[in-house]
N, C-alpha and C positions, 0 to 999 in steps of 0.2 A: 377613798377616791373611786369614782364610778368608772366602770369598764365600758368602752364603746360597744354598742350593740347594733346589729343589722336589723332594720325594721322588717317585720314579717312580710313576705311576698315581694320584696324589692329585688329585681334581678341584678346580678353582678356581671358586667360585660368585660370579658377578657380579650376576646378576638373581635376584629372589625366586623360590623354587620354584613351578612352575606357570606361570611367564611364558612367552609364546610370541613367537618372533622370526622374522620373514621378511625375507630380504635380497635385494639385487640384482635379477635378472630376475624372480624369483618375486614379490617385493614389487610391482614395477611391473605385472606381469601381473594380479595380484589387484586392484590399484587401478584399472587400465584396465577390467577386467571390471565392476567396481562402477559406474564412470561410464557404461559402455555400457548397463547395465541401466536406470539412471535416464533416459538419453537415449531409449531405446526406449519407456519408459513414457510419456514426454511427447510423443514425435514424432507420435503419432496425434491429439494435441489441437491441432496447429498449423493455423492458417488458419481461414477462415470455415466450412469444412465439417469442421472437426476434431471428434473424438468426445469425449464426456464421460467422466469417471471417477466411480465410486461408491465413496466412502471411508467406512469404518466405524471409529470410534475405540474406545478401550478401554471406554467407557461405553455403547457401542451406538448412539451418535448417528450419523446418516447425513448425509453431505454429497455432493451431486451437482454436479460443476462441470467446466468445461473450462479454467478459468483456471490457468495454469501455476504462479503464485505460491501460489495456494490449495492446489493438489494437493501441492506440495512441503511446504507448512506443515503440512498434515494428515497426511502420511505420516510414520510413525515410523521414519526411516532410522537404521540402526545402523552400517553400514560407515563408517569415518572418511573415506575418500576421497569417498564419495558425499555425506557431510555437508558436505564442502568445496564441492561444487557447489550444495547447498541453500543454504549461507550466501551464496555469490556471488549466487544468484538473489534471495534476500531483500534483499540490499544494493542490487541493481539495481532491485527493485520500489520501494524507498524513494526511490532517486535519481531515476529517470525514470518509474516507474509502469507501464511496458509493456515488451514484448520479452523477458520472463523465459523463456518457453518456447523461443524462438529461441536465446537465449544458452546455455541448458543443452544443447539438441540440438546446437548448433555445438561446444560444448566437448567433448561426448562423442565427436563425430566426429573432432575434432582428435586426441583421445587414441587413438581406434580406428585412424586412419591413421598414427599415430606407431608403432604396434606392429610392423608389418612392417619399418620402418626400424631399430627396436631389434634385431629378430631378425637383421637383416643385419649387425649389429655396429657400427652408427653410434652414436656416443656421445650420450647425452641432451642434453649441453650444446650440441652442434651442431644438434640438432633445435630446442632452445629458442631458439637464436640465429636460426635460420631463421624460426621462428614470429614472433619479435619483429620482424624486418625486414619480414615479410609484413604484420604488423599495422600498422606505421608507414606502409608504402606504401598499404595499404587506406584508412587514415584520410585520407591526402593525396588519394587519388583521390575519396573520398567528398565532400570539400570542393569538388572540381572539378566533379563532376556534379550537385551540389545546386542547386536553384532557389530564389531568394528569394520570400517571399510577404509580402503586406501584412497584418499582424496586426490592423490597425485595422478592416479589412473583415470582417464576420461571415461572409459567404459563403466567403471564403478559409479561415477556421478551420473552417467546417462541413464542407468537403470532406475535411479530414484527420480531424476528430473522429468523423464518422459512419463513416469507414473503420475506426477503432480499435474501434468497437462491433460491427462486422459479424460477428465470430467468436463472439459471445456468445449465450446463450440468449435474450437480449432483442432479437435482431437485427430482429424485425418492427417494433419501436418505436424503432429506432436514430436515425432522423432527429429524432423528437420529443425523445429524451433528449439527443442531441447539441446541439440548439438550447438546451435548458435548461443544459447544461454551459457553453456559450459565453456565454449571458446572465449566468449566475452568476459566471463568471470575469471578465467585463467590469465587473460591478458591484463585485466585491470587489478587483479589481486596483488598484494604485497606480502612479503614474508617478514614477520616480526617475531623474534625469539623462537624461530623454528616452526611457527604456526602461520597458516595463511590468514590474511585479513582482507576482506572485500568490502569496500565502501561503494555502495550502489549509486552514490552521487556521480561517480565517474563512468557510469554506463547510461548513455543517452538513448532514448527510444523515440524515433522520428517516424511519423506515419504519412504515407502518401497513397491516395486512391489509385487503383489500376493494377493490372496483372493478377497474380494469385499469391496465396500465402507461401507457396514454394519458391517464389521469387524474393522473399525476405532475405536480406543479406546483412553480414557483419562487416562494418568498415572499421579497421584498426586506426582510428583517428576520429575526426569530428565532422558531422554533416550539418550545415547551416541552411535553414529555410530562408535564404537570402539570395540576391543576385549581385553581380558586379555593378557598381554604381554608374559607370560611364561607358558608353558604347565603344569608345576608342581604346579602352583598356584591354590588355590580353585576357583571354578566357581560360588559358591554360599555362601554368608556370611549373616547370620541372626544376627540381632541386631548389625548392622555395626557401627563402629566408624571411621569416614572418615577424613583423613588428606588431605587438599587441598594445593598443593605446586605451587608456582610461581618460583621455583628454580629447577635446574636439580639434579637428583640422579646419578651423574657421576662426574668424575674429569674434570673440565674445563681447557681448554688450557690457558696459561698465556696471558695477554693482550699485553705484549711486547715480541719481538723475543729474544730467549735465546738458548744457546748451552750448553750441559753438556758433559764433557769428561768422558767416561766410559773405564776403563782399565782392568776390569775383569768380568767374568760371575756373580760373587757374588754381584757385584754392581747392575747389571740388576735385579737380583732376589730381592735385597733389595728394589729397586724402585717399582717392581711389588707387593711385600708384603706390602709396605707402602700404595700403592694405594688400595689394598684389605682391609687393616686395616681401612683406612678412610671411605670406602664405608660401611664396617661392622659397624663402629661407627654410621653412619647415620641410618642404619637399627635398631641398638640397641636402638637408641634414640626414634625411632618410636614405637618399642616394649614397651619401658619403659613407654611411656605416654598412651599406651593402644590402639593404632591404629591397625585396621585389614583390612583397605582399604586405599590405597595410590593412589591419582589421581594427576598427575602433568601436567603442561602446557608445560614443557620442556622434555628433554630426560631422559632415564633410562638405566644406564649401565648394561651389561649382568651379571657382578659380583653382582651388587646390586639386579638384578632380582633373581639371584640364592639364595642370602641370604634371600630375602623377601619370596620366595617360601618355603625355609626351615622353616621359622617362621610361615607359614600358612597365610601370608598376600597377599591379592589381589592387583595387580598393574595395572594401566592404564596410558599410557603416550601420549604426543602430543595432549592434549585436547585443543580445541579452548578457547580463553579467555572468549568469551561470554558464553560458556557452563560452564566454571569454576565459573563465577559469578552467573549463574542460580543455580548450585549445592549449592553454598554458601547460596543463598537465601532460597532454599528448605530445607536444612539440618541444617542451623544455624552455619555452619563451618566458620572459618576465613581463608582468603587466606594468606599463609605463604611465605615470601620471603627468609627466612633463617632458616635452620633446627636447628641451635643453639638456636633460640629463641622460639621454639615450646613448647606449654604447653598443658596439658590435656583439659583445657577449650576451646582450639582452635579447637578441633575436632567437626565434625558434626555428627548428628545421623540419621540413617535410619533403618526401620524395616527389609529391605531386599535389598541387592545389588547382582544382579545375571546376568550372561552372558547367553543370550538365542539366539537361532537361529530364525531369522525372514526372511522368504523367503529363499534366498540362502546365506545370510550373518549373521554374529553374531553381537549382540548389547548388550550393558550394560544397565541394568534397575536399577535405584536408586529410590525406592518407599517406601511406608508406612512411610513417614516422619512425625514426631510429629506435626509440624505446617507448612505445605508446603505453601510457597508463590511464588513458581515457579512450573509450570506444563508443561507437554508435551502432545500434541495430535499426536498420531502415526497413520498416514493415510495409509490405504491399498487400493489397486485398481488393476484391471487387466491389465492396460496399462499406459504408461508414461503420455499420454495426459490426462487421467482421473485423475491421481495423481496431475498433474499440476493444472487442473481446480478445483479439490477438495481443494488444498492448497489456491488458490485464493478465493474460496467461503468461506472457514473457516475464512480467514482473513477478508472478508467482514462481516461475522457474528459477529466476535469479535469486529470489529469497531462499528457495530450497537449497541451492548450491551454497549460499552464504551460511545457512543453518548447518550444513554438513561441514563447512570449514570451521565453524565455531565448535561443533561437537560431532566428530566423524563416526557416528554410530547410527544404525538403522534398526527398525523393527518391522515385522511382517504387517502388511496392510490387509485390506479386504475384511476387516472386522476381527481378524485373528488376534491382534494385540488386545482389543477390548474384551474378547471372550476369555483369553488367558488371564488377564488382570482380574476380571470378575470372578473367575473360578478360584484364584488364589485368595482374593478378598473374602469370598464366601467360606472357604476352609478356615481361614484365620479368624474371621468374625464370629463364627459359631462358638469359639472358645472364650469370647469376651464376656465379662460379667455385666449385669445391669442392662438398662434400657438403651444404652449406646449401641448394643449389638443390633438392635432393630434398624437403626439409622445406617449402620455399616452394611447390613444386608440390602437395604434399599439402594445404597450407593452402587453395589454390584449389579443390582437389577437395572439401574439407570444406564450403566455402561453397556449392558447387553442390548439396549435399545438401538445402538448404532448398527450392529450387524443385522438386526431385525429390519431396519429401513433398507439396508443394502440388499437383503433377500427379497423384499417387496419390489424394489426397482429392477431386480434381475428376473422377476417373474416367477420366483420360487414361493412355496408356501412358508411363511415366516415361522410358524410353530414347528414344522418338520425340520426346517433349516437350523433353527436354534437347538433343537434336540440333537440333531446330527453333529453340530459343532461342539456341543457340550460332551458328547460321547467320545469324539475324536481327541478333544483336549484332555479329557480324563485319562485317555490311553497314552498321553505324553506327546501327542503330535501338536506342538504349540504353534506351528506356522500354518495350520489349516484354517482357511478362511473362505470367503465367497468370491468366486470368479464371476463378477457382475456381467462382464461382456459375454462370457461363455455360458452363463446361467447354471453353474454347478458349484459344488463344494470341493475344493482341492487345495494342494499345498501352494502357498503364496511364493515360496522361494523358487519353485519351478517356473512360475510365471514372471518372476522379477517384480512382483508387486510389493514394493518396500517404501516405507515412510521414514523421514528423519526422526530420530529419537527426540530431538529438541522440540519439534512441533508437537508430538504426542504428549510430552510432559507439560508443555505450555497449555495444551487443550484441557488437560485434567486440572491444572492449577487455576486457569481462568474461569472454567465452568464452576468449580467448587467455590472460588472466591465470590463469583457473581451470585450463586445460590445463597451463600451465607449472608451476603450483604442484604439480600431481600428478606431472608428469614429474621434478621435482626430488627426489622421495622415493625413496630406495633402501633404506630400512630401516624396518620396522614392528615396534615392540615393544609387545606387549599384556601388561600386568601381570596376574599370576594372583591368585587369592583365597587367603586363609589357610585352612588345613584346620580349625583349631579351631572346632568347633560350626557350621561352614558360614558363618562370619561374614565380612562384607566388610572389606577392608583399610581403607577410608576411615572407616566409621562404627562398626564393631563390632556392628552390628545384623544378625541373621540375614537372609539375602537375601530370603526370602519376606516377612518382616515389613517389610523396608525398602521392597519394591515396593508392598505394601499401604498403607504410610504415605505414599508419594509420591502414590498415587492419591487 
C-alpha cells in the first residue's frame, strides 16, 4: 500500500495568511522589552516625591495623576505582555487597593534581570523555579519582621493611613483625610468572630466642587446628589421616619397594549378622578404608618407630589439602587416593593433629613442615624482634578484600613522592608545548589531597585544610598530606610513610615506571578486580517468603521 507523500516544494499552510509568529528567544525578548517600558513609565511615580503623568484619551479628555492603577487604566496598552502586567495591577488594586506601582515596577525588574540569565543559556523553567522559591522565602521573612498593631486604637491606624496618602496630590491635607478614612471605617465596620470586617460598599464618596480639601467632611449617614421634588414640600425634617420604595408613586402603564373607547367628557373625568384617588390612597397609606420622608428608586407622579406636600412629607425620586441600599443600611429601613404591604416597622429612622445647598447645587443629607452602618465622605476641592485625586486617595486610605483589619501587622516603609528581604534572600540564596541560585540572587537585586528609585526621587545618590542601607541592615538595623521628604537615611519607626504587611506580601506575590507568566511564553502568534475589502476577521466590518463604532 503506497504512503501519501508531500510533493516537493508545496507549502503547508497552518495559520491564516498574514498571521505573524514570533518564537523562542525573540518572543521572550519582545515580551520583556514591553514589560520594561511599562515599568520605566511607572517607576518615576513611585513614592512621596513621585512625578505625575498627563494622560490624554481618544476624546481629548485630560487626566493628571501619579496613581499607578489610574495611569495603567487610562493608558491604551496594545502589547499583549504589557497587558498582562496591567491586568495584574488592576487585580491588585481591587484586592488590596495599594502598591500597584511597586508591583509593576518590581515585575518589570524581575523580567529585566532574567534576560541576561536567558542569554547565558539558562532554561526559563530554572529561572521560574528560582523566583518561586525566592518569593516563598520572602513571604516567610515578611511574617517574621512584621510588627502587630492594635486596630482598635485610632492613632495606630492613623500612622499607617496618613503614610498611604503621602505620595498623592492631596499630601498637604493627608492627616485630615486619613482621620476621615479611619472614622468612616470604624463606623461602617462590623465585628464578626472577634475580628473587624469592613465592606467598602457601605462607604460612599461624594464630590462637590468648591472650598478646600480641609472642608471635606464625614456624614454618618447618606448624602444624595438629589433635591426635594416639589417646592411645597418641607426642606428639613427632624426625627425623620423614612419609607424606602422600590416601586413608583405613579400609575404605571399596563404591560399589554389596550384601547379604551371614551364616549363622553364625564368618562374622561372619571378616569382622572380614579387615578387621583389611587395616588391619594398611596399617600394616605404612607401617612397612616407615620412616614414623613419618602425616597423612591422609581418615578413620582405630580399628583402624588401634590398630596405628599399637603401632608408635609418630603419626597425624593429616581435614587440609585446602590444609594437606596446604603440608606437602608444606615437607617434600618426595609426596601418596599409594594405599598400595600408597607408596615410601620419597615420605616427607617434618622435624626435629620435636610436639603442643603453645596456649592452651586442642592443635596439631600440623611444624618444623625441611631446606628449608622453606612457613611458618606463629602469631598470638597477647588478644581475637578483635585477632587478626582482626593477621591482616589481616600479610596487608598480606606483600603489600607481594611487591609489592617484583615491582617493587623505592619512593616517599615521607605524601602527598609525591601532591603531587609533582599539581604536575607541573598544570604539564603548563596547556599542553594545549582543554577536556581542565580535566579534567587537576581530576585534580591530586583527588590533593591525599589529603594534605589526612592533615593533618586529624594535627591540622593542611589549608589551611596544603597551602600549605606546595606551597611545599616547588615548591622541589624532592619527598620532603616529612606526619608524621601527629608532627603536622608534614617529609622522608619521614628518617622511612623509604616506599610500594611498584607499590601507588601501582595506586591511580592503579584509581581512574581506576573514575571513568571511572561517568562513561560515562548511563542506569540498574532492573527492577520483578511484581505477582502480590508474587513476584520471577527466582525466583517471595515477596520476604520469598526474603530469609529467602538468609539
